[in-house]
C-alpha positions in Angstrom: 0.0 0.0 0.0 1.4 3.4 -1.0 2.2 6.0 1.6 0.4 9.3 1.5 2.6 12.3 2.3 2.4 16.1 2.2 5.3 18.2 0.8 5.4 21.1 3.2 7.4 24.3 2.7 8.3 26.8 5.4 9.2 30.1 3.7 11.1 32.0 6.4 13.0 35.2 6.2 16.6 33.8 6.3 15.8 30.5 4.6 13.3 28.0 3.2 12.7 24.6 4.6 11.1 21.8 2.8 9.8 18.6 4.6 8.0 15.5 3.6 5.3 14.9 6.3 3.8 11.5 6.9 0.1 11.0 7.5 0.9 10.8 11.2 2.6 14.2 11.1 6.1 12.9 11.3 9.0 14.5 9.4 10.2 11.9 6.9 13.0 14.0 5.4 13.9 17.7 5.1 16.0 20.2 3.3 17.1 23.8 3.9 17.9 26.5 1.4 19.2 29.9 2.6 17.6 33.2 1.5 18.9 36.7 1.4 17.2 39.9 2.6 17.9 43.2 0.9 17.9 46.0 3.5 17.4 49.4 2.0 17.7 53.0 3.3 14.7 54.3 5.2 13.6 51.0 6.6 13.3 49.0 3.4 13.4 45.2 3.5 12.9 43.2 0.3 13.2 39.7 -1.2 12.6 38.4 -4.7 9.7 36.1 -5.0 11.5 34.4 -7.8 14.2 33.4 -5.3 11.5 31.8 -3.1 10.3 29.6 -6.0 13.9 28.7 -7.0 14.5 27.6 -3.4 11.4 25.5 -3.4 12.5 23.7 -6.6 16.0 23.3 -5.3 14.8 21.8 -2.0 12.3 19.4 -3.6 14.9 18.2 -6.1 17.4 17.5 -3.2 14.7 15.6 -1.3 13.9 13.2 -4.2 17.6 12.7 -5.1 18.3 11.3 -1.6 15.5 8.7 -1.9 14.5 8.8 1.7 11.1 10.1 0.6 9.3 9.4 -2.7 7.8 12.0 -4.9 5.2 9.5 -6.0 3.8 9.4 -2.5 3.0 13.1 -2.3 -0.7 13.8 -2.4 -0.7 17.4 -1.1 1.4 20.6 -0.8 1.1 23.0 2.0 3.0 26.2 2.9 3.9 28.0 6.1 5.1 31.5 5.3 6.4 34.8 6.7 3.4 37.0 7.2 2.7 40.7 6.5 4.4 41.1 3.2 3.3 42.4 -0.2 3.9 41.0 -3.6 2.6 43.1 -6.5 1.9 41.0 -9.6 0.7 41.5 -13.2 -2.2 39.5 -14.8 0.1 36.5 -15.4 1.1 36.4 -11.7 4.6 37.7 -12.5 6.0 40.0 -9.7 6.4 43.6 -10.8 9.1 44.3 -8.3 10.7 42.6 -5.2 8.4 41.8 -2.4 8.2 44.2 0.6 8.5 41.8 3.5 7.3 42.1 7.1 10.4 44.0 8.2 9.8 46.9 5.7 8.8 50.1 7.5 9.0 52.6 4.7 5.3 53.1 4.8 5.2 54.3 8.4 4.5 58.0 7.5 1.8 57.1 5.1 0.0 54.7 7.5 0.2 57.2 10.4 -1.5 59.7 8.2 -4.1 57.1 7.1 -4.8 55.9 10.7 -4.5 59.2 12.6 -7.2 61.6 13.5 -8.8 63.6 16.4 -9.3 62.6 19.1 -6.2 60.5 19.1 -5.6 57.2 21.1 -2.1 55.7 20.9 -1.5 57.5 17.6 -4.8 56.4 16.0 -7.9 58.4 15.3 -10.3 57.1 18.0 -13.2 56.6 15.6 -11.1 54.8 13.1 -9.5 52.6 15.7 -13.0 51.6 17.0 -14.2 50.8 13.5 -11.1 48.6 12.8 -11.3 46.9 16.2 -15.0 46.2 16.0 -14.9 44.4 12.6 -11.3 43.2 12.1 -10.2 42.7 15.7 -7.0 44.8 15.2 -5.5 47.8 13.7 -2.8 48.5 11.1 0.7 48.7 12.6 1.9 52.4 12.9 5.4 51.1 12.1 4.3 50.5 8.5 5.4 46.9 8.7 2.2 45.3 7.3 0.5 45.4 3.9 -1.5 48.5 4.7 1.8 50.4 5.1 3.4 48.7 2.1 0.6 49.4 -0.2 0.3 53.0 0.9 4.0 53.4 0.3 3.7 51.9 -3.2 0.8 54.3 -4.0 2.9 57.3 -3.1 6.4 56.4 -4.1 5.9 53.8 -6.9 2.6 54.8 -8.4 3.4 53.2 -11.8 3.9 49.9 -10.1 0.8 50.2 -8.1 -1.3 51.1 -11.1 0.1 48.2 -13.1 -0.5 45.7 -10.3 -3.3 43.2 -11.1 -3.2 41.8 -7.6 -1.4 42.5 -4.3 -0.6 39.3 -2.4 0.8 38.0 0.8 4.0 35.9 0.3 2.0 32.6 1.0 -0.7 33.6 -1.4 1.8 34.4 -4.2 3.4 31.0 -3.8 -0.1 29.3 -4.0 -0.8 31.4 -7.2 2.5 30.1 -8.6 1.5 26.5 -7.7 -2.1 26.5 -8.9 -2.7 29.6 -11.0 -5.3 30.8 -8.6 -5.0 34.1 -6.6 -6.6 33.4 -3.3 -6.0 34.4 0.3 -7.2 32.4 3.3 -9.3 33.8 6.1 -6.2 33.9 8.3 -3.6 35.3 5.9 -5.7 38.3 4.7 -6.2 39.5 8.3 -3.3 42.0 8.4 -4.8 43.9 5.5 -7.3 45.1 8.1 -10.0 45.1 5.4 -12.2 42.1 6.4 -15.1 41.6 8.7 -13.9 38.9 11.1 -16.9 38.8 13.5 -18.3 35.7 11.9 -15.2 33.5 12.0 -16.7 31.0 9.6 -17.6 33.6 6.9 -14.8 36.2 6.8 -15.4 38.7 4.0 -14.1 41.9 2.6 -15.9 45.0 4.1 -16.4 48.1 2.0 -16.0 50.4 5.0 -12.8 48.6 6.1 -11.4 48.8 2.6 -11.9 52.5 2.5 -10.4 52.9 6.0 -7.3 50.9 5.1 -6.9 52.7 1.7 -7.2 49.5 -0.3 -8.8 48.8 -3.7 -10.9 45.6 -3.7 -10.2 44.9 -7.3 -6.4 44.5 -6.5 -7.0 42.0 -3.7 -7.4 38.2 -4.1 -10.6 36.1 -3.5 -11.0 34.6 -0.1 -11.1 30.9 0.8 -11.6 29.3 4.2 -8.7 28.4 6.4 -7.4 24.9 6.0 -9.1 24.4 2.7 -7.9 23.2 -0.8 -7.0 26.0 -3.2 -6.6 23.7 -6.2 -4.4 21.2 -8.1 -0.9 21.9 -9.3 -0.4 23.4 -12.7 1.6 21.1 -15.1 4.5 23.5 -15.0 4.7 23.6 -11.2 4.3 19.9 -10.9 7.1 19.3 -13.4 9.4 21.8 -11.6 8.8 20.1 -8.2 8.9 16.6 -9.6 5.5 15.5 -8.4 2.1 14.6 -10.0 -0.3 17.1 -11.4 -2.9 15.3 -9.2 -1.3 16.8 -6.1 -3.7 19.2 -4.3 -2.5 22.5 -2.8 -3.8 23.4 0.6 -4.4 27.1 1.6 -1.5 26.9 4.1 -1.0 29.4 6.8 1.2 32.3 8.1 4.2 31.3 10.2 2.5 32.2 13.5 -0.5 30.1 12.7 1.4 27.0 11.5 3.8 27.1 14.4 0.8 27.0 16.8 -0.2 23.8 15.0 3.2 22.3 14.6 4.0 22.8 18.3 1.0 20.7 19.2 -0.7 23.6 20.9 -4.1 23.6 19.2 -6.1 23.7 22.4 -7.4 27.0 23.8 -4.9 28.8 26.1 -2.1 26.3 25.3 0.8 28.6 24.5 3.9 28.3 22.3 6.9 30.5 22.0 8.8 30.7 18.7 12.5 31.5 18.8 13.2 32.2 15.1 14.6 35.3 13.5 11.8 37.1 15.2 9.7 35.7 18.1 6.2 35.5 19.4 4.2 34.1 22.3 0.8 32.9 21.1 -2.2 30.9 22.2 -5.5 29.9 20.5 -8.5 31.4 22.2 -12.3 31.1 21.8 -12.9 34.8 21.7 -12.3 37.9 19.5 -10.4 40.6 21.5 -7.9 43.4 20.8 -5.3 45.2 23.0 -4.6 48.4 21.0 -2.1 49.7 23.6 0.2 46.6 23.3 -0.4 45.8 19.6 -1.9 42.4 20.3 -5.2 40.9 19.1 -7.0 37.6 18.6 -7.3 37.1 14.8 -8.7 34.3 12.6 -6.6 31.1 13.1 -5.6 28.6 10.5 -7.9 26.2 12.4 -11.4 26.9 11.1 -13.7 28.5 13.6 -10.9 29.5 16.0 -9.0 32.6 16.9 -5.2 33.0 17.6 -4.1 35.7 20.0 -1.3 37.3 18.0 1.7 39.4 18.7 5.3 39.7 17.5 8.7 40.8 18.7 11.1 41.8 16.0 14.5 40.3 17.0 15.2 37.0 18.8 17.6 34.5 17.1 18.1 37.1 14.5 19.8 39.3 17.1 22.0 36.3 18.2 23.0 35.7 14.6 23.9 39.4 14.3 26.1 39.4 17.4 27.7 36.1 16.7 28.5 36.5 13.0 28.9 40.3 12.5 30.3 41.4 15.8 32.1 38.3 17.1 32.9 36.7 13.7 31.8 33.3 14.9 29.6 30.8 13.2 30.1 27.8 15.6 27.0 28.2 17.7 27.7 25.1 19.8 30.9 26.7 21.0 29.0 30.0 21.7 26.4 28.3 23.7 29.1 26.4 25.6 30.7 29.8 26.4 27.4 31.2 27.6 27.1 28.2 30.0 30.2 29.5 31.7 28.9 33.0 32.3 27.0 33.6 35.6 23.2 34.3 35.6 22.7 38.0 35.2 26.0 38.3 33.3 27.6 40.4 36.0 25.3 43.3 35.1 25.5 43.1 31.3 22.1 43.4 29.6 21.2 42.8 25.9 18.4 45.0 24.5 17.1 43.2 21.5 15.5 46.1 19.6 17.7 46.0 16.5 14.9 46.8 14.0 12.4 48.5 16.3 9.7 46.6 18.1 6.1 45.6 17.5 4.7 44.1 20.7 4.1 45.0 23.4 5.1 48.5 22.2 4.8 49.3 18.4 7.9 51.5 17.7 10.0 51.2 14.5 12.6 53.7 15.8 13.7 52.3 19.2 17.1 50.6 19.1 18.9 48.3 21.4 22.4 46.9 22.0 24.4 46.1 25.1 23.9 48.0 28.3 26.3 47.9 31.3 29.3 46.7 29.3 32.6 46.8 31.2 36.2 45.8 30.8 35.5 42.7 32.9 33.0 41.3 30.3 34.1 38.8 27.6 32.5 36.7 24.9 30.9 34.4 27.5 29.0 37.3 29.0 28.1 38.8 25.6 26.4 35.6 24.3 24.6 34.8 27.5 23.4 38.4 27.7 21.8 38.0 24.3 20.0 34.8 25.4 18.8 36.5 28.7 17.8 39.7 26.9 15.5 37.8 24.5 14.0 35.9 27.4 13.4 39.2 29.3 11.7 40.6 26.2 9.5 37.5 26.1 8.6 38.0 29.8 7.4 41.5 28.8 5.2 40.0 26.2 4.0 37.3 28.6 2.9 39.9 31.1 0.4 41.4 28.6 -0.6 38.1 27.1 -1.7 36.7 30.4 -3.6 39.9 31.2 -5.5 39.5 28.0 -6.1 35.8 28.4 -7.3 36.4 32.0 -5.2 33.6 33.3 -1.5 32.6 33.8 0.0 30.3 31.2 0.3 26.7 32.5 3.4 26.0 30.4 5.1 27.2 27.2 6.1 25.0 24.3 9.3 26.4 22.7 9.9 26.0 19.0 12.0 27.5 16.2 15.7 27.1 15.7 16.6 28.8 19.0 14.7 26.1 20.9 17.4 23.5 20.0 19.5 25.1 22.9 18.8 23.5 26.2 20.4 26.5 27.9 18.0 28.9 26.1 15.0 26.8 27.1 16.1 26.7 30.7 16.7 30.5 30.7 13.2 31.0 29.5 11.8 28.8 32.2 13.7 30.8 34.8 12.8 34.2 33.4 9.1 33.4 32.7 8.5 31.4 35.8 6.7 28.8 33.8 7.6 25.2 32.7 9.0 25.2 29.2 8.5 22.2 27.0 11.1 21.7 24.2 9.4 20.3 21.1 11.2 17.6 19.2 12.9 18.9 16.0 11.8 22.4 16.9 13.3 24.0 13.8 10.9 22.0 11.7 7.8 23.1 13.6 6.4 25.4 10.9 6.9 22.8 8.2 5.2 20.2 10.4 2.4 22.6 11.1 1.9 23.3 7.4 2.0 19.6 6.7 -0.7 18.9 9.4 -2.8 21.7 7.9 -2.5 20.0 4.5 -3.4 16.6 6.0 -6.5 18.0 7.6 -7.5 19.8 4.4 -7.1 16.5 2.6 -9.2 14.8 5.3 -6.3 12.5 6.2 -6.1 13.8 9.8 -8.4 15.4 12.3 -7.6 18.4 14.5 -8.4 16.4 17.7 -5.5 14.1 16.9 -2.8 16.7 16.5 -1.5 17.3 20.0 -0.7 13.7 20.6 1.3 13.4 17.4 3.8 16.1 18.4 6.6 14.7 20.6 8.4 16.7 23.3 12.1 16.2 24.1 12.2 17.7 27.6 10.4 19.9 30.1 12.5 22.6 31.9 11.2 23.7 35.3 11.8 27.2 36.6 14.5 27.4 39.3 13.3 29.2 42.4 17.0 30.2 43.2 17.0 32.5 40.1 13.6 34.2 40.6 14.7 37.2 42.6 17.6 37.9 40.2 15.4 37.8 37.1 12.7 39.9 38.7 15.2 42.6 39.3 16.7 42.3 35.9 13.2 42.6 34.3 12.6 45.9 36.1 15.9 47.2 34.8 15.0 45.9 31.3 11.8 47.9 31.2 13.6 51.1 32.3 16.2 50.6 29.6 13.4 50.5 27.0 11.9 53.7 28.4 15.3 55.4 28.1 16.1 54.1 24.6 12.7 55.1 23.3 13.1 58.6 24.6 16.5 58.8 23.0 15.2 57.6 19.7 12.5 60.3 19.7 15.0 63.0 20.6 17.6 61.9 18.1 15.7 60.4 15.2 18.5 60.9 12.7 20.5 58.1 14.4 18.5 55.4 12.6 
């Protein structure tokens, strides 16, 4: 009897992962292809969609060449993707320019004008904010780092491109267009266009008033399909490029936050996961629609039909570690770096890492604030620097945890840690100590998004049911918080918040420094 597998792709910022997922949600084989980000003056961050596709083809070719998994067993394709980007395409689906990805903040001035008004609440016109919150559950980011800001920037600075665009798509939805020839967004992926009425979670639709408020043209947006649904079959050209059958069905897929929540085995309400990737987030599915405007957090349509996911994001986690390791220390041996960090004392002898290298989103939305090392002295060495980065990210997560738990109305019972950073036992233990909650380390945490995309595809194909998912995701270890470290990290957290206050004030006073 032939196996039935799903070819899952995880389109991240720094790389693309491909994995063959079995019908029991296990990773049969996987491949990684690195990707580059083009950082531009003024907050620009772009990638070429053609590079995403080339990486997908390269990864699939490598998988079939190894022979661990068979292309003939693939019955579905499903994608996990970076969220909050914009790909402008012509009628043939060809990109007109590089994609503006989730890091791109060039539209911040445009979106602030779009969202502002009197009376003002946290930078938003009060009546506009209420309208967005009532129907969509959230508001556009004032940092400009979502499609509303991207599209407003295109309108003002690249009008010819905007006018020529037949459709404006999320990265995930462009890939699905490439695969099937159909331009469609799922209920979950369209959310950060802030143009849909999400009050009926089973019938999300574009809303004329929200479209006007967000400055979007309906004719330039894709059709909507339910979360965890089938978009269509592969085109002959895509099937040939990926080496699979034209009978393969393509699932709607999901944004990285949504698929990580599935791949972590945290599909039950209030069961939280923390992703330690280039960026980070701390999320949980919830049974209600709610928004926290002051802290840039909201429950939005999940990739699981009929459910909401309480969403937030912090800009720099493992991305900050990579920056310090490779650009400042000139080291790529991460095992050696983590071994060094083990030798530094808790609290790093007063050294603190402030992880705001590209601004921040939650729990404070500010594209200008910047971080770095605070308290650096002549007594500090590489051991302190690396451990300080790990502790700083954990402290930033605690800040997010504080407001997440307030919104959930309950403390988190435990946190499942996923993403590349979760491979470090030290980082998992640090999070347990800083958060004061048990931390569960998922097996193969770097493949969580791919596993989540694969599970979504299996459910869409009716080969798996949601109630089976949690039991299929194995855990490697549970790290308990150590009471001996509580007082230290309580104090460090207070200092951390004061540093943010000072850094934010400095960024406002000297904006030319960015």
